[in-house]
N, C-alpha and C positions, 0 to 999 in steps of 0.2 A: 226108172228111166236109165238106160245104159248106152253111152256113146263113148267109144274109144277114139280119142283124138291122137293123131300122130304128133310128133314134135313140130307143130306148125303154130308158131306164135300168133299169127294173124287169126287163125281159126279159134284158138284158145281164147283170145281176147274178145272175139265176137260172141262166143258162148257165155263168157263171164259177163260181158256187158248186157246181154239179153236177160240173164238171170239176176242182174243187179237191181231190178225193179220189184218192189213188193207186189205190185199189180200183175206183172208177168209171171212171177213165181206163183201167185194165187191161181192164175190161169193154168199153169202146168199141174198144180195140185188138183184142181177141179177136173181136168181131163184125164186123171188117173183112172177114173171110173169107167168112162165110155167116150166115144166120139160125140161131139156136140156141134151145133150151129153157132154162128155169131150171136144170135139172139139168146140162145140158151146159156152160153158162157157169160154174156153180159148180165143176164138176170142173176146168175149164180154168184158172180163176184161183186156186182154192184159198184158203188163208189164213184161212178161217173154218170153224169146225166146223158152223155152222148155215146152211141154205139161206135162212132168213128174213132173214139179213143181206144176202145177195146179192139177194133179192127186193126189199128196201127200196131198195138201191142202184139196181136196175133201174127201179123206179117213180120215183125221183128223176130219172133220166135221161129217162124217158118224159115226166114233167111238164115238164121243161126243153125238151121238143120235140127232143131229140137222138136218141132211139130211138123205134121204133114197135112196139107190141105187136099181134100178129095171131094168128089161129087157123088152123092147118094141121095137122090131126091132133094137136091140143093147142095150148097157148099157146106162141108163139115170139116172139123179139125180133130186130129188125134195125136197122141204122143207117138213120136217116131221110135223111141227106145226107152227102156225102163231105168237106165243108169247112166250117169255122166262120169267118165274117167278121163282125166287129162294127164297124159304121159309127159314126163319131164325129160326123158331120155329115150334112146332107141333100144335099151336093154329089154 
């Protein structure tokens, strides 16, 4: 996963907050292989009885611009980039 962030503190904080959850980090790891549906991701990572919890985590990752939601015979999620890079200066 590769995302180059400009020196934008708000965006950097959003990415850091999105990745600060073990569950959301597990989602990112599971999606390294291929795009998946909510149900597939939920089965892979487990840990929660409700898919609504997984859905909320997915939407946080989409909002942080780490995942992409798209439609291919239903809603699927995929990694938007392979690396996260947070720049601390404009150099």
